[in-house]
LOMARMAR-461582 format. One record per residue: x, y, z of N, C-alpha, C in turn. Coordinates in steps of 0.05 Angstrom, whole numbers, padded with zeros to 5 digits, always signed. Example, Ala and Ser with C-alpha at 12.3 -4.5 7.8 and 13.67 -1.06 7.14 Angstrom:
+00264-00114+00156+00246-00090+00156+00264-00066+00156/+00257-00045+00142+00273-00021+00143+00258+00001+00157/
END
This chain:
+02358+03561-00882+02364+03551-00855+02343+03559-00833/+02334+03547-00818+02311+03548-00801+02319+03567-00777/+02299+03583-00763+02305+03603-00740+02320+03591-00721/+02310+03565-00714+02324+03551-00693+02350+03548-00697/+02359+03542-00719+02394+03540-00724+02402+03562-00745/+02404+03587-00734+02411+03608-00758+02445+03614-00760/+02460+03596-00747+02485+03599-00751+02495+03574-00769/+02496+03579-00794+02502+03555-00811+02531+03550-00811/+02543+03528-00810+02570+03520-00810+02578+03504-00832/+02601+03504-00840+02612+03487-00862+02625+03467-00848/+02619+03439-00848+02633+03419-00829+02648+03396-00845/+02668+03387-00841+02680+03366-00855+02686+03342-00829/+02677+03321-00837+02678+03301-00819+02698+03280-00838/+02716+03266-00824+02733+03246-00833+02733+03218-00819/+02722+03200-00829+02721+03173-00814+02718+03151-00831/+02733+03126-00822+02734+03101-00837+02707+03088-00837/+02697+03091-00812+02671+03079-00806+02644+03095-00810/+02627+03086-00828+02604+03102-00834+02579+03076-00840/+02550+03084-00841+02533+03073-00849+02541+03062-00879/+02534+03034-00883+02517+03017-00866+02532+02997-00851/+02562+03004-00845+02575+02989-00826+02557+02985-00799/+02561+02968-00782+02548+02960-00756+02568+02961-00736/+02574+02985-00725+02601+02987-00703+02595+03010-00690/+02603+03014-00667+02600+03040-00649+02611+03068-00665/+02634+03063-00677+02647+03085-00692+02630+03093-00718/+02617+03074-00730+02599+03078-00753+02574+03094-00745/+02562+03089-00719+02540+03098-00709+02545+03128-00705/+02570+03130-00690+02583+03156-00681+02580+03177-00705/+02594+03168-00727+02596+03179-00750+02568+03188-00768/+02554+03167-00767+02532+03168-00782+02508+03188-00770/+02510+03185-00743+02486+03203-00725+02501+03234-00731/+02526+03237-00727+02536+03265-00728+02531+03279-00756/+02532+03262-00778+02528+03272-00806+02497+03276-00807/+02483+03258-00797+02455+03261-00804+02442+03284-00789/+02448+03294-00763+02438+03313-00746+02451+03338-00753/+02478+03342-00760+02487+03367-00769+02471+03375-00797/+02465+03357-00811+02453+03364-00836+02423+03370-00829/+02410+03358-00813+02387+03364-00806+02381+03392-00791/+02402+03403-00774+02401+03428-00775+02410+03449-00792/+02414+03440-00817+02417+03459-00837+02445+03467-00842/+02465+03449-00829+02494+03457-00835+02505+03443-00859/+02525+03453-00872+02538+03444-00896+02556+03425-00892/+02551+03398-00895+02567+03372-00885+02578+03359-00907/+02602+03357-00907+02619+03338-00925+02634+03314-00912/+02633+03291-00919+02643+03267-00907+02660+03253-00923/+02688+03249-00914+02705+03228-00928+02706+03207-00915/+02698+03183-00926+02699+03158-00920+02705+03138-00944/+02704+03112-00938+02703+03092-00964+02675+03091-00976/+02674+03105-00994+02642+03111-01009+02636+03084-01016/+02610+03077-01009+02594+03055-01020+02575+03063-01035/+02582+03054-01061+02562+03061-01084+02534+03050-01083/+02531+03027-01069+02503+03019-01067+02485+03031-01047/+02499+03044-01027+02480+03056-01005+02487+03083-01001/+02509+03096-01007+02512+03124-01000+02502+03146-01019/+02497+03142-01050+02484+03162-01062+02459+03169-01051/+02441+03143-01047+02414+03150-01033+02415+03163-01008/+02436+03161-00990+02437+03171-00965+02443+03204-00968/+02459+03210-00990+02463+03235-00995+02438+03248-01002/+02425+03241-01020+02402+03251-01028+02379+03256-01005/+02376+03235-00991+02359+03234-00968+02369+03255-00949/+02389+03261-00939+02399+03279-00922+02415+03304-00930/+02415+03308-00954+02429+03333-00963+02458+03337-00955/+02474+03315-00954+02505+03316-00950+02525+03310-00973/+02548+03315-00974+02566+03299-00997+02585+03284-00980/+02587+03261-00993+02605+03236-00984+02623+03232-01010/+02643+03239-01000+02672+03235-01016+02688+03208-01011/+02701+03198-01030+02715+03170-01025+02745+03176-01012/+02750+03160-00994+02777+03164-00988+02796+03151-01006/+02786+03133-01022+02805+03113-01040+02804+03088-01036/+02821+03075-01044+02818+03038-01041+02841+03033-01025/+02836+03012-01010+02853+03002-00991+02874+02986-01007/+02896+02987-01006+02914+02969-01023+02931+02954-01005/+02934+02952-00984+02952+02938-00968+02938+02910-00962/+02951+02887-00971+02936+02863-00963+02941+02853-00938/+02925+02837-00929+02931+02819-00903+02931+02790-00906/+02947+02775-00892+02948+02746-00893+02925+02736-00888/+02916+02711-00903+02890+02697-00902+02893+02684-00875/+02867+02683-00864+02869+02665-00837+02839+02643-00844/+02837+02637-00869+02819+02617-00883+02838+02599-00896/+02837+02574-00880+02853+02548-00891+02857+02530-00866/+02878+02513-00874+02888+02493-00851+02896+02508-00825/+02892+02488-00806+02902+02501-00776+02931+02518-00775/+02952+02506-00790+02976+02515-00785+02978+02542-00800/+02968+02545-00827+02963+02571-00841+02945+02589-00829/+02923+02581-00815+02908+02599-00802+02920+02616-00775/+02935+02596-00762+02951+02605-00743+02974+02629-00748/+02991+02618-00771+03010+02636-00783+02996+02662-00790/+02977+02660-00810+02967+02685-00814+02958+02704-00793/+02944+02692-00774+02939+02708-00752+02964+02723-00737/+02984+02706-00735+03006+02715-00721+03016+02736-00739/+03016+02733-00764+03034+02753-00780+03015+02779-00778/+02991+02776-00780+02972+02801-00781+02976+02816-00752/+02974+02802-00736+02977+02816-00706+03004+02823-00702/+03026+02810-00712+03052+02825-00712+03054+02850-00726/+03048+02849-00754+03048+02875-00769+03032+02897-00759/+03009+02890-00744+02992+02912-00734+03005+02921-00707/+03022+02908-00694+03031+02919-00668+03059+02935-00675/+03071+02924-00695+03098+02939-00703+03096+02964-00719/+03073+02964-00741+03070+02984-00760+03043+02993-00760/+03024+02984-00747+02992+02996-00748+02984+02986-00774/+02997+02962-00784+02987+02957-00811+02964+02932-00807/+02944+02940-00823+02942+02954-00852+02931+02986-00848/+02922+02990-00821+02909+03018-00821+02930+03040-00824/+02955+03041-00825+02974+03057-00831+02970+03067-00858/+02954+03056-00877+02950+03066-00898+02933+03088-00903/+02912+03091-00878+02896+03113-00878+02911+03139-00874/+02934+03137-00864+02946+03166-00857+02953+03180-00885/+02961+03158-00905+02970+03169-00935+02940+03175-00946/+02923+03164-00942+02897+03167-00961+02883+03195-00950/+02882+03197-00924+02871+03218-00907+02887+03247-00921/+02914+03245-00916+02930+03268-00924+02924+03273-00953/+02926+03251-00969+02921+03266-00998+02894+03275-01002/+02874+03264-00992+02845+03273-00992+02840+03306-00985/+02858+03311-00961+02852+03338-00951+02872+03358-00964/+02890+03350-00982+02909+03371-00986+02893+03394-01002/+02871+03389-01014+02857+03409-01031+02832+03422-01014/+02830+03411-00990+02805+03421-00978+02813+03445-00956/+02798+03464-00957+02798+03488-00941+02770+03505-00936/+02775+03521-00918+02748+03541-00918+02729+03527-00896/+02731+03506-00880+02711+03491-00864+02717+03510-00836/+02687+03515-00822+02690+03519-00798+02700+03498-00770/+02689+03477-00779+02695+03452-00763+02707+03430-00779/+02724+03414-00768+02733+03390-00780+02736+03369-00756/+02722+03344-00759+02720+03326-00738+02734+03303-00754/+02750+03290-00739+02764+03263-00751+02754+03245-00729/+02749+03217-00740+02734+03194-00719+02749+03173-00722/+02763+03168-00696+02778+03145-00695+02760+03125-00674/+02761+03096-00681+02783+03083-00689+02786+03081-00720/+02809+03074-00732+02836+03074-00722+02845+03101-00722/+02863+03105-00706+02875+03134-00698+02892+03142-00722/+02897+03125-00741+02916+03128-00764+02897+03156-00781/+02869+03153-00775+02856+03179-00791+02862+03203-00779/+02867+03204-00749+02878+03231-00741+02904+03234-00754/+02923+03212-00752+02949+03217-00761+02948+03230-00792/+02927+03226-00807+02924+03239-00836+02922+03260-00836/+02903+03265-00817+02895+03297-00811+02917+03316-00803/+02933+03306-00785+02955+03322-00778+02979+03324-00791/+02978+03305-00814+02996+03306-00834+02990+03326-00857/+02964+03330-00857+02952+03344-00882+02952+03376-00873/+02951+03379-00844+02945+03408-00832+02970+03425-00824/+02975+03443-00835+02993+03465-00827+02985+03492-00820/+03003+03506-00814+02998+03536-00811+02989+03551-00834/+03003+03540-00858+02992+03548-00886+02970+03535-00897/+02961+03512-00883+02939+03499-00893+02924+03488-00871/+02905+03501-00855+02892+03496-00836+02864+03477-00837/+02860+03477-00863+02835+03461-00871+02811+03473-00858/+02811+03473-00831+02783+03481-00818+02793+03504-00796/+02775+03522-00789+02785+03536-00759+02788+03520-00739/+02775+03500-00730+02776+03481-00712+02776+03454-00722/+02799+03438-00707+02796+03413-00710+02794+03395-00688/+02770+03379-00686+02769+03362-00662+02771+03334-00668/+02792+03319-00655+02802+03290-00659+02785+03278-00637/+02764+03260-00653+02747+03246-00634+02759+03218-00628/+02756+03212-00605+02768+03188-00600+02751+03169-00578/+02741+03150-00593+02721+03132-00582+02737+03113-00560/+02760+03105-00571+02778+03089-00550+02805+03102-00544/+02820+03107-00526+02847+03118-00527+02864+03098-00543/+02890+03107-00552+02907+03096-00563+02932+03088-00546/+02955+03106-00540+02972+03090-00520+02961+03083-00493/+02943+03096-00488+02929+03089-00459+02913+03065-00461/+02907+03055-00481+02893+03029-00488+02898+03007-00468/+02877+03002-00449+02880+02980-00432+02862+02955-00436/+02845+02952-00459+02831+02932-00462+02849+02906-00481/+02862+02918-00498+02878+02899-00513+02898+02882-00495/+02901+02857-00505+02929+02841-00490+02951+02849-00495/+02953+02868-00513+02982+02874-00521+02981+02907-00523/+03005+02919-00508+03005+02945-00507+03018+02954-00535/+03011+02981-00539+03025+02998-00564+03055+02994-00564/+03070+02993-00582+03101+03000-00584+03105+03023-00572/+03128+03022-00560+03138+03052-00544+03137+03074-00562/+03149+03068-00589+03152+03091-00609+03131+03105-00617/+03103+03094-00613+03082+03103-00624+03072+03131-00600/+03086+03129-00582+03080+03155-00563+03087+03181-00578/+03110+03176-00594+03116+03206-00606+03096+03216-00629/+03083+03191-00644+03065+03198-00662+03039+03206-00649/+03029+03198-00626+03009+03207-00608+03011+03232-00603/+03036+03241-00594+03039+03268-00581+03037+03289-00606/+03050+03274-00626+03048+03296-00653+03023+03305-00661/+03003+03288-00659+02978+03292-00671+02964+03310-00650/+02965+03300-00626+02951+03316-00600+02961+03345-00603/+02990+03353-00611+02996+03377-00611+02982+03394-00630/+02978+03378-00656+02967+03394-00675+02936+03397-00675/+02922+03380-00661+02892+03381-00656+02887+03407-00639/+02864+03417-00648+02854+03440-00626+02841+03429-00602/+02828+03405-00608+02814+03395-00586+02813+03361-00590/+02814+03348-00567+02813+03320-00570+02785+03312-00551/+02767+03300-00564+02741+03291-00552+02738+03264-00547/+02729+03260-00525+02729+03233-00510+02699+03229-00501/+02691+03201-00499+02666+03198-00491+02653+03204-00462/+02679+03200-00441+02671+03198-00411+02693+03214-00400/+02684+03223-00377+02703+03240-00361+02731+03222-00353/+02726+03199-00347+02746+03179-00335+02769+03173-00360/+02760+03181-00386+02776+03171-00408+02803+03190-00408/+02798+03216-00398+02820+03233-00396+02847+03224-00387/+02843+03204-00367+02868+03195-00356+02886+03176-00373/+02872+03169-00394+02889+03154-00419+02904+03167-00433/+02906+03198-00431+02921+03213-00448+02940+03226-00434/+02964+03235-00452+02987+03246-00435+02978+03273-00423/+02987+03280-00397+02979+03303-00381+02981+03326-00397/+03003+03330-00411+03006+03357-00426+02982+03361-00446/+02966+03342-00452+02945+03351-00473+02915+03347-00461/+02919+03343-00439+02887+03340-00420+02873+03366-00420/+02892+03389-00425+02871+03414-00425+02857+03416-00451/+02865+03402-00471+02852+03403-00499+02827+03384-00495/+02826+03371-00475+02804+03344-00476+02778+03357-00474/+02760+03349-00486+02730+03354-00482+02708+03328-00481/+02697+03326-00465+02680+03302-00460+02654+03308-00475/+02649+03294-00499+02626+03291-00511+02618+03262-00516/+02599+03253-00504+02586+03230-00511+02580+03215-00533/+02577+03189-00535+02563+03179-00559+02534+03190-00566/+02524+03197-00589+02501+03205-00594+02481+03190-00607/+02458+03193-00599+02434+03177-00609+02408+03187-00617/+02399+03183-00635+02372+03192-00646+02351+03176-00627/+02343+03189-00609+02319+03172-00596+02291+03170-00609/+02290+03191-00627+02264+03190-00642+02262+03172-00662/+02289+03159-00666+02286+03140-00688+02290+03108-00678/+02288+03106-00648+02286+03080-00640+02261+03062-00644/+02236+03073-00651+02210+03057-00653+02208+03037-00632/+02214+03042-00609+02208+03025-00588+02186+03030-00564/+02166+03016-00560+02146+03026-00546+02149+03006-00522/+02158+03021-00496+02167+03006-00466+02140+02991-00462/+02119+03000-00466+02094+02990-00456+02086+02963-00471/+02096+02955-00495+02093+02930-00512+02107+02909-00496/+02122+02909-00483+02134+02887-00464+02114+02868-00451/+02121+02844-00453+02105+02820-00442+02123+02803-00432/+02121+02788-00410+02146+02771-00398+02143+02748-00419/+02165+02736-00420+02168+02712-00438+02163+02687-00422/+02157+02662-00438+02150+02640-00420+02174+02629-00402/+02198+02632-00413+02220+02627-00396+02236+02653-00394/+02253+02658-00372+02274+02680-00372+02288+02679-00401/+02286+02706-00413+02299+02709-00439+02316+02735-00437/+02340+02733-00440+02358+02757-00439+02379+02754-00463/+02389+02779-00466+02411+02782-00490+02434+02801-00479/+02456+02793-00495+02479+02814-00500+02483+02821-00528/+02488+02845-00530+02495+02853-00562+02523+02870-00557/+02538+02855-00577+02562+02877-00581+02587+02857-00579/+02613+02870-00581+02634+02854-00585+02642+02845-00556/+02662+02822-00557+02675+02812-00532+02706+02814-00533/+02720+02814-00512+02751+02819-00515+02763+02795-00493/+02778+02776-00502+02792+02761-00481+02808+02776-00460/+02800+02772-00434+02813+02790-00413+02807+02813-00414/+02790+02825-00427+02781+02854-00427+02751+02858-00419/+02740+02839-00438+02708+02842-00431+02700+02814-00441/+02704+02794-00415+02699+02765-00416+02681+02755-00398/+02659+02744-00417+02633+02732-00406+02641+02701-00396/+02661+02690-00395+02666+02663-00392+02656+02653-00364/+02659+02663-00341+02649+02652-00317+02619+02658-00316/+02609+02677-00322+02578+02683-00327+02565+02660-00342/+02578+02652-00367+02567+02633-00384+02570+02603-00373/+02589+02603-00358+02598+02578-00348+02577+02572-00323/+02571+02590-00309+02551+02585-00288+02521+02580-00299/+02519+02595-00324+02493+02592-00336+02488+02558-00343/+02506+02553-00356+02510+02527-00369+02506+02505-00349/+02516+02509-00321+02510+02491-00300+02485+02492-00292/+02469+02509-00296+02438+02511-00286+02421+02489-00296/+02406+02482-00284+02382+02462-00295+02357+02476-00305/+02355+02500-00289+02331+02520-00296+02334+02525-00328/+02307+02527-00341+02303+02539-00366+02305+02567-00373/+02315+02576-00388+02322+02602-00395+02328+02604-00427/+02333+02624-00435+02344+02631-00463+02365+02655-00462/+02387+02647-00468+02409+02673-00468+02418+02676-00495/+02413+02701-00506+02425+02707-00535+02444+02725-00537/+02467+02717-00552+02488+02735-00552+02491+02744-00587/+02486+02768-00588+02487+02784-00615+02516+02793-00615/+02536+02777-00627+02558+02783-00627+02576+02767-00652/+02597+02782-00660+02614+02762-00679+02635+02756-00663/+02642+02759-00640+02664+02747-00621+02651+02716-00614/+02650+02703-00633+02634+02673-00628+02652+02659-00614/+02679+02660-00616+02697+02638-00603+02696+02635-00573/+02686+02662-00561+02685+02666-00533+02658+02658-00521/+02637+02649-00538+02611+02639-00531+02605+02610-00542/+02619+02602-00562+02613+02576-00578+02613+02556-00553/+02633+02553-00536+02639+02528-00519+02611+02525-00499/+02597+02545-00495+02575+02548-00475+02552+02537-00487/+02549+02537-00514+02528+02539-00532+02515+02503-00524/+02541+02486-00529+02534+02458-00526+02530+02454-00495/+02547+02464-00480+02546+02457-00451+02520+02466-00437/+02507+02483-00448+02483+02497-00439+02458+02481-00448/+02461+02460-00468+02442+02445-00481+02425+02464-00500/+02437+02485-00511+02423+02502-00532+02413+02524-00518/+02415+02528-00489+02398+02548-00481+02415+02575-00485/+02441+02575-00492+02457+02599-00498+02454+02595-00529/+02450+02619-00546+02448+02620-00573+02468+02645-00579/+02479+02640-00606+02494+02662-00617+02477+02676-00640/+02474+02699-00645+02465+02706-00667+02483+02732-00680/+02482+02734-00706+02501+02754-00716+02486+02783-00711/+02502+02802-00720+02493+02829-00716+02469+02833-00735/+02453+02854-00728+02429+02862-00740+02426+02893-00737/+02413+02902-00762+02413+02933-00761+02403+02945-00736/+02409+02970-00725+02405+02980-00696+02377+02979-00692/+02359+02987-00712+02331+02990-00704+02320+02964-00702/+02327+02949-00714+02314+02918-00711+02327+02905-00685/+02350+02914-00678+02360+02906-00650+02348+02915-00628/+02340+02940-00630+02327+02953-00608+02302+02937-00603/+02287+02934-00625+02259+02916-00620+02266+02893-00612/+02284+02881-00617+02292+02852-00608+02295+02855-00571/+02312+02879-00568+02324+02880-00541+02298+02887-00525/+02278+02902-00534+02255+02914-00522+02239+02893-00508/+02238+02869-00524+02224+02844-00522+02236+02821-00503/+02260+02833-00490+02276+02813-00470+02266+02819-00441/+02267+02797-00429+02260+02800-00397+02282+02822-00385/+02308+02815-00392+02331+02836-00383+02353+02833-00399/+02372+02849-00400+02393+02853-00416+02422+02854-00397/+02443+02842-00414+02466+02835-00402+02489+02850-00413/+02499+02866-00390+02520+02882-00399+02550+02864-00388/+02568+02862-00403+02596+02852-00394+02616+02876-00390/+02622+02882-00365+02635+02908-00360+02666+02906-00373/+02676+02926-00379+02699+02930-00388+02722+02926-00366/+02742+02915-00368+02762+02914-00343+02774+02946-00335/+02768+02963-00353+02780+02990-00344+02754+03007-00344/+02758+03029-00325+02735+03048-00327+02737+03074-00349/+02759+03071-00364+02766+03094-00383+02752+03086-00412/+02735+03066-00411+02721+03061-00436+02695+03055-00427/+02674+03065-00440+02645+03056-00432+02632+03046-00454/+02618+03025-00453+02609+03014-00478+02581+03025-00485/+02580+03032-00514+02561+03055-00521+02528+03034-00520/+02533+03008-00517+02510+02992-00521+02493+02999-00493/+02505+03010-00474+02489+03016-00450+02466+03036-00452/+02470+03054-00471+02450+03075-00480+02430+03063-00493/+02437+03043-00519+02414+03029-00532+02400+03010-00509/+02414+03003-00494+02398+02982-00472+02376+03000-00454/+02383+03024-00453+02365+03042-00433+02343+03051-00453/+02349+03053-00478+02330+03062-00497+02307+03038-00497/+02319+03013-00498+02302+02988-00504+02282+02986-00478/+02296+02999-00453+02275+02999-00430+02274+02974-00417/+02295+02956-00416+02292+02931-00399+02315+02932-00379/+02313+02917-00357+02331+02922-00333+02355+02908-00347/+02378+02918-00335+02406+02916-00341+02420+02897-00321/+02430+02869-00327+02448+02856-00306+02477+02864-00315/+02492+02879-00297+02519+02882-00307+02538+02860-00295/+02554+02850-00308+02567+02825-00305+02598+02835-00307/+02617+02828-00284+02644+02838-00284+02657+02821-00305/+02675+02834-00317+02690+02817-00338+02709+02796-00318/+02707+02770-00329+02721+02749-00317+02708+02742-00292/+02686+02753-00282+02676+02742-00255+02648+02738-00257/+02637+02726-00239+02610+02722-00236+02599+02726-00205/+02571+02732-00205+02562+02736-00177+02534+02720-00176/+02538+02692-00174+02512+02679-00175+02488+02692-00159/+02490+02698-00140+02464+02711-00128+02450+02730-00139/+02465+02747-00156+02453+02770-00171+02442+02754-00194/+02456+02735-00206+02443+02726-00232+02418+02712-00228/+02418+02695-00201+02398+02682-00193+02369+02696-00187/+02378+02726-00179+02356+02742-00175+02339+02753-00201/+02357+02757-00219+02345+02764-00248+02332+02741-00261/+02339+02718-00254+02324+02698-00265+02299+02690-00255/+02298+02701-00233+02266+02698-00220+02255+02721-00221/+02267+02744-00237+02246+02769-00239+02255+02792-00218/+02274+02783-00201+02276+02803-00182+02303+02820-00192/+02296+02850-00201+02317+02866-00214+02321+02888-00192/+02323+02881-00171+02331+02903-00154+02359+02910-00156/+02377+02895-00163+02405+02901-00172+02410+02909-00199/+02395+02917-00211+02395+02928-00237+02418+02949-00240/+02429+02951-00265+02451+02978-00269+02434+03000-00276/+02438+03025-00261+02426+03049-00268+02438+03068-00285/+02428+03071-00306+02443+03090-00329+02442+03119-00324/+02423+03128-00309+02423+03153-00301+02411+03170-00323/+02414+03197-00327+02404+03218-00344+02413+03211-00369/+02395+03208-00392+02404+03204-00416+02404+03228-00437/+02394+03253-00426+02397+03275-00442+02421+03283-00453/+02447+03278-00440+02470+03283-00453+02481+03264-00479/+02464+03242-00482+02468+03226-00505+02446+03229-00530/+02427+03248-00525+02415+03257-00547+02431+03267-00569/+02429+03262-00596+02448+03273-00613+02445+03304-00616/+02423+03316-00614+02424+03345-00619+02439+03354-00594/+02444+03342-00572+02457+03357-00553+02489+03350-00560/+02492+03328-00567+02523+03322-00578+02528+03338-00597/+02511+03345-00615+02523+03363-00639+02528+03389-00630/+02509+03404-00609+02514+03423-00597+02537+03427-00583/+02548+03408-00569+02575+03408-00559+02596+03412-00577/+02593+03397-00597+02619+03400-00622+02612+03426-00626/+02589+03439-00633+02592+03465-00648+02600+03489-00628/+02597+03482-00598+02610+03504-00583+02637+03506-00583/+02652+03482-00596+02682+03488-00595+02692+03509-00620/+02667+03517-00635+02677+03536-00658+02671+03567-00646/+02662+03566-00617+02653+03591-00611+02677+03600-00586/+02695+03584-00579+02713+03588-00560+02735+03608-00570/
END
């Protein structure tokens, strides 16, 4: 243990999402595991173990990764004829709304895996899905605390979710209140997110932002050179009615001006209509590893943020955008401001989004805030 980090902690993290998955929750878990281990703490992770990638990760970072088990709950196929595709989507959606199916299985898996675990200083469970928290709550009792402190980390709210087209069924509020009572702390990424939780639990809520390893970015902002035509990109998921770029893309498709607009997304259905309408000036590309993405973004003339319809959730992509060092055009969901778009297309970035101080997002500072929970 180094002199810089003399107080070694035994830390348990439980998360469905982890390297090499490409998602905000996977990044959250992966960066926490790496940084806690770098600081010399004893780190154990429960996740769905990937035998192709995780053994090398364990050796490189000095952590232990244990398997949550196997998912056995099937979902209905959405590959087939139009009718069966629609029927499968409807059945999957209905089961999810009514029973949190298939994620409800995580409650059982987490409970089973934690039944023999004890002696930890800090337990961090990472959602989504929130059934990870439910599993911890089911395993934890006065006679089996597992850890001195349990922090339930919530990237997005559950009952207070406003981005989805459908609200959670009313009876899940009792489950949310149950796990909130048992958790020592509930951690959320921004102050505004506190409003999405029941008032009786807000005193347990601590704001701990998404953490990033800035030293891992491999981006030199001085390498940027203007592109032959305005070239810009968006990276991340899209949500109908919640994070909707439709009007923005429709405006772009109607312009005769030359440009290149790249969407790194798997929400392809929301972008596809504008690929042809724009004459190919709008492109769709699949997700790529974060390091590679940062290099790509750093070469854009500017970057596009599609705002959430609610202030209770903040896209973590904004931090990566800031690391990439390019101006950010922030577009309101379901709306377009033509004058601002036109300004960006001619290199006038006066109305760029300001992201402010990035120090709170450094992973070493994020881990420090989690460790402070052990000192209270």
